[in-house]
All heavy atoms as TSV, in Angstrom:
chain	resi	resn	atom	element	x	y	z
A	1	MET	N	N	68.885	90.760	116.362
A	1	MET	CA	C	70.130	90.081	116.647
A	1	MET	C	C	71.254	90.712	115.822
A	1	MET	O	O	71.096	90.964	114.644
A	1	MET	CB	C	70.000	88.600	116.322
A	1	MET	CG	C	71.214	87.813	116.664
A	1	MET	SD	S	70.831	86.061	116.395
A	1	MET	CE	C	72.374	85.379	116.801
A	2	ASN	N	N	72.382	90.937	116.439
A	2	ASN	CA	C	73.526	91.540	115.775
A	2	ASN	C	C	74.431	90.446	115.223
A	2	ASN	O	O	75.050	89.702	115.964
A	2	ASN	CB	C	74.283	92.426	116.773
A	2	ASN	CG	C	75.397	93.193	116.120
A	2	ASN	OD1	O	75.710	93.001	114.958
A	2	ASN	ND2	N	75.998	94.078	116.880
A	3	ASP	N	N	74.497	90.357	113.886
A	3	ASP	CA	C	75.299	89.319	113.248
A	3	ASP	C	C	76.736	89.760	112.986
A	3	ASP	O	O	77.528	88.988	112.473
A	3	ASP	CB	C	74.669	88.896	111.923
A	3	ASP	CG	C	73.369	88.148	112.128
A	3	ASP	OD1	O	73.117	87.714	113.264
A	3	ASP	OD2	O	72.612	88.006	111.161
A	4	LYS	N	N	77.066	90.994	113.321
A	4	LYS	CA	C	78.407	91.493	113.062
A	4	LYS	C	C	79.397	90.872	114.042
A	4	LYS	O	O	79.118	90.690	115.207
A	4	LYS	CB	C	78.457	93.011	113.181
A	4	LYS	CG	C	77.681	93.709	112.085
A	4	LYS	CD	C	77.869	95.199	112.166
A	4	LYS	CE	C	77.127	95.872	111.036
A	4	LYS	NZ	N	77.294	97.312	111.060
A	5	VAL	N	N	80.564	90.564	113.526
A	5	VAL	CA	C	81.629	90.004	114.342
A	5	VAL	C	C	82.431	91.166	114.917
A	5	VAL	O	O	82.816	92.077	114.195
A	5	VAL	CB	C	82.541	89.100	113.489
A	5	VAL	CG1	C	83.708	88.573	114.295
A	5	VAL	CG2	C	81.746	87.955	112.888
A	6	THR	N	N	82.664	91.146	116.213
A	6	THR	CA	C	83.472	92.199	116.820
A	6	THR	C	C	84.949	91.923	116.534
A	6	THR	O	O	85.332	90.776	116.292
A	6	THR	CB	C	83.254	92.279	118.344
A	6	THR	OG1	O	83.701	91.060	118.929
A	6	THR	CG2	C	81.804	92.543	118.690
A	7	PRO	N	N	85.775	92.972	116.562
A	7	PRO	CA	C	87.201	92.770	116.259
A	7	PRO	C	C	87.867	91.701	117.123
A	7	PRO	O	O	88.647	90.897	116.625
A	7	PRO	CB	C	87.812	94.143	116.517
A	7	PRO	CG	C	86.698	95.099	116.348
A	7	PRO	CD	C	85.467	94.360	116.785
A	8	THR	N	N	87.532	91.668	118.398
A	8	THR	CA	C	88.186	90.708	119.284
A	8	THR	C	C	87.665	89.289	119.098
A	8	THR	O	O	88.297	88.342	119.537
A	8	THR	CB	C	88.046	91.125	120.761
A	8	THR	OG1	O	86.665	91.300	121.070
A	8	THR	CG2	C	88.804	92.406	121.036
A	9	GLU	N	N	86.531	89.138	118.457
A	9	GLU	CA	C	86.039	87.797	118.149
A	9	GLU	C	C	86.784	87.210	116.957
A	9	GLU	O	O	86.839	85.996	116.797
A	9	GLU	CB	C	84.542	87.818	117.835
A	9	GLU	CG	C	83.677	88.057	119.045
A	9	GLU	CD	C	82.212	88.184	118.692
A	9	GLU	OE1	O	81.883	88.787	117.664
A	9	GLU	OE2	O	81.387	87.682	119.467
A	10	TYR	N	N	87.364	88.076	116.140
A	10	TYR	CA	C	88.059	87.593	114.957
A	10	TYR	C	C	89.572	87.619	115.107
A	10	TYR	O	O	90.263	86.774	114.572
A	10	TYR	CB	C	87.651	88.401	113.716
A	10	TYR	CG	C	88.006	87.666	112.458
A	10	TYR	CD1	C	87.130	86.759	111.904
A	10	TYR	CD2	C	89.251	87.812	111.870
A	10	TYR	CE1	C	87.473	86.030	110.786
A	10	TYR	CE2	C	89.605	87.087	110.749
A	10	TYR	CZ	C	88.710	86.200	110.205
A	10	TYR	OH	O	89.060	85.475	109.113
A	11	VAL	N	N	90.095	88.622	115.809
A	11	VAL	CA	C	91.546	88.798	115.941
A	11	VAL	C	C	91.954	88.495	117.380
A	11	VAL	O	O	91.479	89.136	118.309
A	11	VAL	CB	C	91.969	90.234	115.576
A	11	VAL	CG1	C	93.473	90.407	115.725
A	11	VAL	CG2	C	91.521	90.590	114.165
A	12	SER	N	N	92.835	87.529	117.552
A	12	SER	CA	C	93.303	87.192	118.892
A	12	SER	C	C	94.340	88.211	119.358
A	12	SER	O	O	94.929	88.938	118.546
A	12	SER	CB	C	93.920	85.792	118.916
A	12	SER	OG	O	95.177	85.797	118.251
A	13	LYS	N	N	94.567	88.235	120.637
A	13	LYS	CA	C	95.585	89.121	121.216
A	13	LYS	C	C	96.954	88.808	120.624
A	13	LYS	O	O	97.721	89.709	120.272
A	13	LYS	CB	C	95.604	88.949	122.737
A	13	LYS	CG	C	96.529	89.880	123.455
A	13	LYS	CD	C	96.379	89.687	124.968
A	13	LYS	CE	C	97.232	90.646	125.756
A	13	LYS	NZ	N	97.020	90.491	127.201
A	14	ASP	N	N	97.265	87.541	120.493
A	14	ASP	CA	C	98.549	87.117	119.943
A	14	ASP	C	C	98.721	87.602	118.502
A	14	ASP	O	O	99.788	88.099	118.120
A	14	ASP	CB	C	98.680	85.599	120.026
A	14	ASP	CG	C	100.029	85.109	119.564
A	14	ASP	OD1	O	101.054	85.588	120.094
A	14	ASP	OD2	O	100.066	84.261	118.661
A	15	GLU	N	N	97.685	87.471	117.689
A	15	GLU	CA	C	97.754	87.932	116.297
A	15	GLU	C	C	97.967	89.442	116.237
A	15	GLU	O	O	98.783	89.929	115.446
A	15	GLU	CB	C	96.474	87.563	115.545
A	15	GLU	CG	C	96.323	86.091	115.294
A	15	GLU	CD	C	94.959	85.698	114.801
A	15	GLU	OE1	O	93.952	86.342	115.175
A	15	GLU	OE2	O	94.891	84.708	114.036
A	16	PHE	N	N	97.239	90.175	117.065
A	16	PHE	CA	C	97.391	91.628	117.091
A	16	PHE	C	C	98.802	92.013	117.518
A	16	PHE	O	O	99.423	92.892	116.907
A	16	PHE	CB	C	96.350	92.257	118.024
A	16	PHE	CG	C	96.469	93.753	118.103
A	16	PHE	CD1	C	96.169	94.550	117.017
A	16	PHE	CD2	C	96.889	94.370	119.277
A	16	PHE	CE1	C	96.281	95.935	117.087
A	16	PHE	CE2	C	97.005	95.748	119.355
A	16	PHE	CZ	C	96.692	96.541	118.262
A	17	TYR	N	N	99.323	91.370	118.533
A	17	TYR	CA	C	100.676	91.680	119.013
A	17	TYR	C	C	101.732	91.372	117.956
A	17	TYR	O	O	102.700	92.113	117.809
A	17	TYR	CB	C	100.980	90.920	120.301
A	17	TYR	CG	C	100.402	91.553	121.547
A	17	TYR	CD1	C	99.499	92.603	121.490
A	17	TYR	CD2	C	100.755	91.093	122.798
A	17	TYR	CE1	C	98.978	93.180	122.631
A	17	TYR	CE2	C	100.251	91.661	123.957
A	17	TYR	CZ	C	99.358	92.703	123.863
A	17	TYR	OH	O	98.857	93.277	124.997
A	18	ARG	N	N	101.565	90.282	117.233
A	18	ARG	CA	C	102.515	89.975	116.153
A	18	ARG	C	C	102.483	91.063	115.082
A	18	ARG	O	O	103.523	91.484	114.577
A	18	ARG	CB	C	102.223	88.595	115.547
A	18	ARG	CG	C	102.566	87.454	116.496
A	18	ARG	CD	C	102.612	86.103	115.797
A	18	ARG	NE	N	101.457	85.800	114.979
A	18	ARG	CZ	C	100.459	84.988	115.328
A	18	ARG	NH1	N	100.469	84.398	116.511
A	18	ARG	NH2	N	99.469	84.756	114.496
A	19	PHE	N	N	101.288	91.529	114.754
A	19	PHE	CA	C	101.138	92.614	113.786
A	19	PHE	C	C	101.851	93.867	114.282
A	19	PHE	O	O	102.596	94.503	113.534
A	19	PHE	CB	C	99.645	92.902	113.572
A	19	PHE	CG	C	99.357	94.046	112.636
A	19	PHE	CD1	C	99.174	93.810	111.282
A	19	PHE	CD2	C	99.242	95.345	113.099
A	19	PHE	CE1	C	98.889	94.862	110.408
A	19	PHE	CE2	C	98.966	96.394	112.244
A	19	PHE	CZ	C	98.791	96.146	110.896
A	20	VAL	N	N	101.653	94.226	115.536
A	20	VAL	CA	C	102.279	95.427	116.106
A	20	VAL	C	C	103.798	95.295	116.111
A	20	VAL	O	O	104.512	96.269	115.836
A	20	VAL	CB	C	101.730	95.716	117.523
A	20	VAL	CG1	C	102.508	96.837	118.194
A	20	VAL	CG2	C	100.246	96.056	117.465
A	21	ARG	N	N	104.310	94.125	116.399
A	21	ARG	CA	C	105.769	93.936	116.388
A	21	ARG	C	C	106.342	94.154	114.991
A	21	ARG	O	O	107.403	94.759	114.833
A	21	ARG	CB	C	106.119	92.557	116.929
A	21	ARG	CG	C	105.921	92.471	118.430
A	21	ARG	CD	C	106.395	91.139	119.005
A	21	ARG	NE	N	106.058	91.074	120.415
A	21	ARG	CZ	C	105.062	90.343	120.917
A	21	ARG	NH1	N	104.322	89.589	120.122
A	21	ARG	NH2	N	104.817	90.343	122.218
A	22	VAL	N	N	105.638	93.684	113.962
A	22	VAL	CA	C	106.073	93.938	112.589
A	22	VAL	C	C	106.008	95.442	112.309
A	22	VAL	O	O	106.917	96.020	111.715
A	22	VAL	CB	C	105.206	93.151	111.574
A	22	VAL	CG1	C	105.503	93.580	110.147
A	22	VAL	CG2	C	105.418	91.654	111.742
A	23	GLN	N	N	104.958	96.063	112.778
A	23	GLN	CA	C	104.796	97.513	112.595
A	23	GLN	C	C	105.964	98.268	113.234
A	23	GLN	O	O	106.516	99.188	112.642
A	23	GLN	CB	C	103.470	97.944	113.224
A	23	GLN	CG	C	103.144	99.407	113.099
A	23	GLN	CD	C	101.845	99.740	113.819
A	23	GLN	OE1	O	101.565	99.203	114.887
A	23	GLN	NE2	N	101.049	100.605	113.216
A	24	ARG	N	N	106.349	97.882	114.416
A	24	ARG	CA	C	107.443	98.549	115.132
A	24	ARG	C	C	108.783	98.395	114.417
A	24	ARG	O	O	109.640	99.265	114.510
A	24	ARG	CB	C	107.562	98.002	116.554
A	24	ARG	CG	C	106.468	98.483	117.460
A	24	ARG	CD	C	106.666	97.929	118.833
A	24	ARG	NE	N	105.623	98.357	119.737
A	24	ARG	CZ	C	105.486	97.923	120.974
A	24	ARG	NH1	N	106.336	97.015	121.457
A	24	ARG	NH2	N	104.516	98.363	121.740
A	25	GLU	N	N	108.962	97.266	113.739
A	25	GLU	CA	C	110.208	97.056	112.993
A	25	GLU	C	C	110.361	98.101	111.886
A	25	GLU	O	O	111.474	98.489	111.555
A	25	GLU	CB	C	110.251	95.656	112.387
A	25	GLU	CG	C	110.452	94.567	113.404
A	25	GLU	CD	C	110.348	93.186	112.771
A	25	GLU	OE1	O	110.330	93.072	111.525
A	25	GLU	OE2	O	110.264	92.209	113.536
A	26	GLY	N	N	109.249	98.523	111.320
A	26	GLY	CA	C	109.265	99.563	110.306
A	26	GLY	C	C	109.869	99.161	108.973
A	26	GLY	O	O	110.240	100.022	108.180
A	27	SER	N	N	109.955	97.880	108.707
A	27	SER	CA	C	110.609	97.421	107.483
A	27	SER	C	C	109.660	97.287	106.289
A	27	SER	O	O	110.112	97.232	105.151
A	27	SER	CB	C	111.317	96.084	107.723
A	27	SER	OG	O	110.386	95.112	108.139
A	28	VAL	N	N	108.354	97.232	106.537
A	28	VAL	CA	C	107.389	97.081	105.443
A	28	VAL	C	C	106.202	98.017	105.657
A	28	VAL	O	O	105.888	98.398	106.787
A	28	VAL	CB	C	106.854	95.628	105.317
A	28	VAL	CG1	C	107.943	94.671	104.929
A	28	VAL	CG2	C	106.169	95.173	106.580
A	29	ASN	N	N	105.550	98.350	104.559
A	29	ASN	CA	C	104.306	99.094	104.624
A	29	ASN	C	C	103.252	98.158	105.214
A	29	ASN	O	O	103.121	97.009	104.765
A	29	ASN	CB	C	103.910	99.528	103.208
A	29	ASN	CG	C	102.663	100.368	103.168
A	29	ASN	OD1	O	101.670	100.068	103.832
A	29	ASN	ND2	N	102.700	101.401	102.367
A	30	MET	N	N	102.500	98.609	106.196
A	30	MET	CA	C	101.579	97.723	106.909
A	30	MET	C	C	100.394	97.267	106.068
A	30	MET	O	O	99.671	96.365	106.448
A	30	MET	CB	C	101.102	98.389	108.207
A	30	MET	CG	C	102.242	98.615	109.189
A	30	MET	SD	S	103.303	97.175	109.456
A	30	MET	CE	C	102.211	96.078	110.332
A	31	ILE	N	N	100.218	97.855	104.896
A	31	ILE	CA	C	99.168	97.408	103.987
A	31	ILE	C	C	99.676	96.268	103.100
A	31	ILE	O	O	98.907	95.496	102.556
A	31	ILE	CB	C	98.668	98.597	103.134
A	31	ILE	CG1	C	98.046	99.646	104.041
A	31	ILE	CG2	C	97.655	98.153	102.101
A	31	ILE	CD1	C	97.701	100.946	103.345
A	32	SER	N	N	100.964	96.129	103.001
A	32	SER	CA	C	101.589	95.123	102.138
A	32	SER	C	C	101.229	93.692	102.556
A	32	SER	O	O	101.156	93.384	103.745
A	32	SER	CB	C	103.110	95.290	102.191
A	32	SER	OG	O	103.753	94.198	101.577
A	33	PRO	N	N	101.048	92.818	101.578
A	33	PRO	CA	C	100.826	91.401	101.885
A	33	PRO	C	C	102.003	90.767	102.622
A	33	PRO	O	O	101.836	89.734	103.273
A	33	PRO	CB	C	100.646	90.757	100.510
A	33	PRO	CG	C	100.277	91.866	99.593
A	33	PRO	CD	C	100.915	93.106	100.148
A	34	ASP	N	N	103.179	91.369	102.546
A	34	ASP	CA	C	104.344	90.848	103.267
A	34	ASP	C	C	104.102	90.803	104.777
A	34	ASP	O	O	104.680	89.984	105.478
A	34	ASP	CB	C	105.590	91.682	102.980
A	34	ASP	CG	C	106.029	91.591	101.527
A	34	ASP	OD1	O	105.641	90.612	100.838
A	34	ASP	OD2	O	106.745	92.505	101.073
A	35	VAL	N	N	103.247	91.679	105.264
A	35	VAL	CA	C	102.924	91.709	106.694
A	35	VAL	C	C	102.352	90.369	107.131
A	35	VAL	O	O	102.670	89.868	108.201
A	35	VAL	CB	C	101.937	92.852	107.016
A	35	VAL	CG1	C	101.419	92.753	108.432
A	35	VAL	CG2	C	102.597	94.194	106.775
A	36	ARG	N	N	101.526	89.775	106.288
A	36	ARG	CA	C	100.901	88.489	106.626
A	36	ARG	C	C	101.948	87.415	106.876
A	36	ARG	O	O	101.813	86.615	107.799
A	36	ARG	CB	C	99.968	88.040	105.505
A	36	ARG	CG	C	98.788	88.936	105.349
A	36	ARG	CD	C	97.884	88.426	104.250
A	36	ARG	NE	N	97.467	89.590	103.480
A	36	ARG	CZ	C	97.249	89.605	102.196
A	36	ARG	NH1	N	97.387	88.504	101.492
A	36	ARG	NH2	N	96.880	90.713	101.595
A	37	ILE	N	N	102.979	87.418	106.056
A	37	ILE	CA	C	104.045	86.426	106.206
A	37	ILE	C	C	104.832	86.691	107.485
A	37	ILE	O	O	105.078	85.785	108.281
A	37	ILE	CB	C	104.973	86.446	104.976
A	37	ILE	CG1	C	104.197	86.026	103.735
A	37	ILE	CG2	C	106.193	85.554	105.195
A	37	ILE	CD1	C	104.880	86.343	102.425
A	38	LEU	N	N	105.217	87.944	107.681
A	38	LEU	CA	C	106.040	88.301	108.842
A	38	LEU	C	C	105.300	88.121	110.164
A	38	LEU	O	O	105.896	87.754	111.172
A	38	LEU	CB	C	106.535	89.740	108.705
A	38	LEU	CG	C	107.482	89.998	107.530
A	38	LEU	CD1	C	107.705	91.487	107.336
A	38	LEU	CD2	C	108.807	89.279	107.753
A	39	ALA	N	N	104.000	88.398	110.167
A	39	ALA	CA	C	103.207	88.293	111.398
A	39	ALA	C	C	102.495	86.947	111.530
A	39	ALA	O	O	101.832	86.689	112.542
A	39	ALA	CB	C	102.182	89.420	111.462
A	40	CYS	N	N	102.616	86.110	110.511
A	40	CYS	CA	C	101.946	84.796	110.513
A	40	CYS	C	C	100.440	84.927	110.731
A	40	CYS	O	O	99.857	84.277	111.606
A	40	CYS	CB	C	102.560	83.868	111.563
A	40	CYS	SG	S	104.290	83.520	111.301
A	41	ILE	N	N	99.828	85.786	109.917
A	41	ILE	CA	C	98.378	85.959	109.975
A	41	ILE	C	C	97.805	85.768	108.579
A	41	ILE	O	O	98.514	85.908	107.584
A	41	ILE	CB	C	97.976	87.348	110.538
A	41	ILE	CG1	C	98.607	88.482	109.716
A	41	ILE	CG2	C	98.342	87.463	112.008
A	41	ILE	CD1	C	98.199	89.884	110.133
A	42	ASP	N	N	96.508	85.450	108.507
A	42	ASP	CA	C	95.881	85.279	107.204
A	42	ASP	C	C	95.338	86.619	106.691
A	42	ASP	O	O	95.354	87.621	107.398
A	42	ASP	CB	C	94.792	84.209	107.242
A	42	ASP	CG	C	93.627	84.559	108.161
A	42	ASP	OD1	O	93.317	85.751	108.336
A	42	ASP	OD2	O	93.020	83.624	108.704
A	43	LYS	N	N	94.877	86.610	105.457
A	43	LYS	CA	C	94.414	87.839	104.808
A	43	LYS	C	C	93.249	88.479	105.564
A	43	LYS	O	O	93.221	89.696	105.766
A	43	LYS	CB	C	94.006	87.536	103.365
A	43	LYS	CG	C	93.577	88.761	102.595
A	43	LYS	CD	C	93.237	88.410	101.161
A	43	LYS	CE	C	92.831	89.648	100.392
A	43	LYS	NZ	N	92.549	89.345	98.980
A	44	ASP	N	N	92.278	87.678	105.982
A	44	ASP	CA	C	91.119	88.226	106.693
A	44	ASP	C	C	91.526	88.867	108.014
A	44	ASP	O	O	91.031	89.941	108.367
A	44	ASP	CB	C	90.065	87.141	106.937
A	44	ASP	CG	C	89.367	86.717	105.653
A	44	ASP	OD1	O	89.346	87.503	104.689
A	44	ASP	OD2	O	88.849	85.589	105.619
A	45	THR	N	N	92.419	88.229	108.736
A	45	THR	CA	C	92.894	88.783	110.009
A	45	THR	C	C	93.628	90.096	109.753
A	45	THR	O	O	93.413	91.085	110.466
A	45	THR	CB	C	93.818	87.781	110.722
A	45	THR	OG1	O	93.081	86.579	110.961
A	45	THR	CG2	C	94.339	88.345	112.030
A	46	HIS	N	N	94.463	90.120	108.723
A	46	HIS	CA	C	95.194	91.335	108.359
A	46	HIS	C	C	94.213	92.482	108.093
A	46	HIS	O	O	94.387	93.594	108.606
A	46	HIS	CB	C	96.047	91.042	107.121
A	46	HIS	CG	C	96.937	92.156	106.711
A	46	HIS	ND1	N	97.439	92.239	105.444
A	46	HIS	CD2	C	97.430	93.238	107.368
A	46	HIS	CE1	C	98.204	93.317	105.340
A	46	HIS	NE2	N	98.199	93.936	106.493
A	47	MET	N	N	93.181	92.216	107.325
A	47	MET	CA	C	92.208	93.256	106.994
A	47	MET	C	C	91.428	93.702	108.225
A	47	MET	O	O	91.163	94.892	108.402
A	47	MET	CB	C	91.247	92.770	105.898
A	47	MET	CG	C	91.941	92.456	104.577
A	47	MET	SD	S	93.121	93.701	103.993
A	47	MET	CE	C	92.109	95.128	103.800
A	48	HIS	N	N	91.075	92.773	109.093
A	48	HIS	CA	C	90.377	93.132	110.328
A	48	HIS	C	C	91.254	94.042	111.190
A	48	HIS	O	O	90.760	95.013	111.774
A	48	HIS	CB	C	89.984	91.888	111.132
A	48	HIS	CG	C	88.696	91.275	110.701
A	48	HIS	ND1	N	87.470	91.744	111.084
A	48	HIS	CD2	C	88.451	90.216	109.902
A	48	HIS	CE1	C	86.519	91.014	110.549
A	48	HIS	NE2	N	87.097	90.064	109.821
A	49	ILE	N	N	92.532	93.733	111.292
A	49	ILE	CA	C	93.432	94.567	112.095
A	49	ILE	C	C	93.539	95.961	111.490
A	49	ILE	O	O	93.458	96.966	112.217
A	49	ILE	CB	C	94.825	93.919	112.235
A	49	ILE	CG1	C	94.733	92.638	113.063
A	49	ILE	CG2	C	95.811	94.903	112.880
A	49	ILE	CD1	C	96.014	91.821	113.094
A	50	LEU	N	N	93.709	96.041	110.173
A	50	LEU	CA	C	93.801	97.351	109.531
A	50	LEU	C	C	92.530	98.172	109.746
A	50	LEU	O	O	92.593	99.379	110.009
A	50	LEU	CB	C	94.078	97.192	108.035
A	50	LEU	CG	C	95.452	96.651	107.655
A	50	LEU	CD1	C	95.520	96.409	106.147
A	50	LEU	CD2	C	96.557	97.595	108.100
A	51	ASN	N	N	91.383	97.527	109.654
A	51	ASN	CA	C	90.105	98.236	109.787
A	51	ASN	C	C	89.734	98.573	111.226
A	51	ASN	O	O	89.025	99.553	111.469
A	51	ASN	CB	C	88.976	97.424	109.150
A	51	ASN	CG	C	89.091	97.384	107.651
A	51	ASN	OD1	O	89.516	98.331	107.018
A	51	ASN	ND2	N	88.734	96.253	107.068
A	52	ASP	N	N	90.183	97.772	112.180
A	52	ASP	CA	C	89.757	97.930	113.571
A	52	ASP	C	C	90.927	98.121	114.533
A	52	ASP	O	O	90.839	97.766	115.710
A	52	ASP	CB	C	88.938	96.710	114.005
A	52	ASP	CG	C	87.660	96.571	113.202
A	52	ASP	OD1	O	86.943	97.570	113.051
A	52	ASP	OD2	O	87.378	95.457	112.721
A	53	TYR	N	N	92.014	98.678	114.038
A	53	TYR	CA	C	93.240	98.809	114.832
A	53	TYR	C	C	92.969	99.512	116.171
A	53	TYR	O	O	93.391	99.029	117.224
A	53	TYR	CB	C	94.305	99.575	114.042
A	53	TYR	CG	C	95.640	99.620	114.736
A	53	TYR	CD1	C	96.606	98.668	114.455
A	53	TYR	CD2	C	95.936	100.603	115.686
A	53	TYR	CE1	C	97.831	98.678	115.093
A	53	TYR	CE2	C	97.155	100.620	116.330
A	53	TYR	CZ	C	98.100	99.665	116.033
A	53	TYR	OH	O	99.306	99.678	116.674
A	54	THR	N	N	92.266	100.613	116.146
A	54	THR	CA	C	92.024	101.391	117.372
A	54	THR	C	C	91.251	100.579	118.402
A	54	THR	O	O	91.608	100.559	119.584
A	54	THR	CB	C	91.283	102.697	117.049
A	54	THR	OG1	O	92.075	103.443	116.103
A	54	THR	CG2	C	91.073	103.535	118.293
A	55	LYS	N	N	90.210	99.895	117.959
A	55	LYS	CA	C	89.415	99.077	118.883
A	55	LYS	C	C	90.252	97.944	119.475
A	55	LYS	O	O	90.144	97.636	120.659
A	55	LYS	CB	C	88.187	98.507	118.172
A	55	LYS	CG	C	87.166	99.550	117.807
A	55	LYS	CD	C	86.033	98.936	117.030
A	55	LYS	CE	C	85.107	100.007	116.494
A	55	LYS	NZ	N	84.082	99.449	115.608
A	56	LEU	N	N	91.063	97.322	118.634
A	56	LEU	CA	C	91.913	96.233	119.119
A	56	LEU	C	C	92.959	96.755	120.097
A	56	LEU	O	O	93.224	96.130	121.125
A	56	LEU	CB	C	92.589	95.528	117.940
A	56	LEU	CG	C	91.647	94.711	117.060
A	56	LEU	CD1	C	92.287	94.407	115.721
A	56	LEU	CD2	C	91.213	93.447	117.768
A	57	GLU	N	N	93.519	97.910	119.799
A	57	GLU	CA	C	94.515	98.495	120.702
A	57	GLU	C	C	93.883	98.876	122.041
A	57	GLU	O	O	94.488	98.679	123.098
A	57	GLU	CB	C	95.146	99.724	120.051
A	57	GLU	CG	C	96.263	100.327	120.877
A	57	GLU	CD	C	96.896	101.516	120.195
A	57	GLU	OE1	O	96.179	102.281	119.522
A	57	GLU	OE2	O	98.107	101.671	120.337
A	58	GLU	N	N	92.666	99.395	122.008
A	58	GLU	CA	C	91.966	99.729	123.253
A	58	GLU	C	C	91.710	98.483	124.095
A	58	GLU	O	O	91.791	98.521	125.316
A	58	GLU	CB	C	90.637	100.419	122.943
A	58	GLU	CG	C	90.785	101.830	122.423
A	58	GLU	CD	C	89.475	102.417	121.917
A	58	GLU	OE1	O	88.433	101.713	121.923
A	58	GLU	OE2	O	89.501	103.585	121.498
A	59	THR	N	N	91.417	97.382	123.450
A	59	THR	CA	C	91.114	96.141	124.149
A	59	THR	C	C	92.381	95.423	124.620
A	59	THR	O	O	92.468	95.002	125.770
A	59	THR	CB	C	90.300	95.187	123.231
A	59	THR	OG1	O	89.111	95.855	122.833
A	59	THR	CG2	C	89.961	93.907	123.963
A	60	TYR	N	N	93.352	95.261	123.723
A	60	TYR	CA	C	94.541	94.460	124.020
A	60	TYR	C	C	95.734	95.262	124.504
A	60	TYR	O	O	96.646	94.694	125.098
A	60	TYR	CB	C	94.970	93.672	122.773
A	60	TYR	CG	C	93.979	92.647	122.288
A	60	TYR	CD1	C	93.749	92.461	120.938
A	60	TYR	CD2	C	93.273	91.833	123.174
A	60	TYR	CE1	C	92.859	91.497	120.474
A	60	TYR	CE2	C	92.377	90.881	122.730
A	60	TYR	CZ	C	92.176	90.714	121.379
A	60	TYR	OH	O	91.300	89.766	120.937
A	61	GLY	N	N	95.754	96.567	124.227
A	61	GLY	CA	C	96.910	97.367	124.570
A	61	GLY	C	C	98.055	97.080	123.623
A	61	GLY	O	O	97.883	96.446	122.587
A	62	GLN	N	N	99.237	97.542	123.971
A	62	GLN	CA	C	100.437	97.352	123.164
A	62	GLN	C	C	101.313	96.257	123.791
A	62	GLN	O	O	101.390	96.163	125.008
A	62	GLN	CB	C	101.239	98.645	123.076
A	62	GLN	CG	C	100.588	99.729	122.242
A	62	GLN	CD	C	100.743	99.458	120.758
A	62	GLN	OE1	O	101.790	99.040	120.303
A	62	GLN	NE2	N	99.679	99.700	120.015
A	63	PRO	N	N	101.969	95.458	122.953
A	63	PRO	CA	C	102.882	94.455	123.509
A	63	PRO	C	C	104.092	95.128	124.130
A	63	PRO	O	O	104.452	96.250	123.765
A	63	PRO	CB	C	103.282	93.623	122.292
A	63	PRO	CG	C	103.078	94.527	121.138
A	63	PRO	CD	C	101.963	95.448	121.506
A	64	GLU	N	N	104.709	94.447	125.070
A	64	GLU	CA	C	105.898	95.007	125.726
A	64	GLU	C	C	107.128	94.778	124.879
A	64	GLU	O	O	107.187	93.985	124.024
A	64	GLU	CB	C	106.082	94.365	127.090
A	64	GLU	CG	C	104.943	94.746	128.018
A	64	GLU	CD	C	105.129	94.134	129.387
A	64	GLU	OE1	O	106.230	93.681	129.735
A	64	GLU	OE2	O	104.148	94.119	130.126
């Protein structure tokens, strides 16, 4: 049995899109804790997005 959580099981499409919108603004380093405040995400979600960005982008695409 695979106990690993897949990126999409932990990060919702909405959370990923909020992260990408902050990224597009270009006002903060995406590793900064400030991203969590601007994107309204928690620390674990932030780390999952940083670690699995490509997989999440392949699944959810980019926001318009």
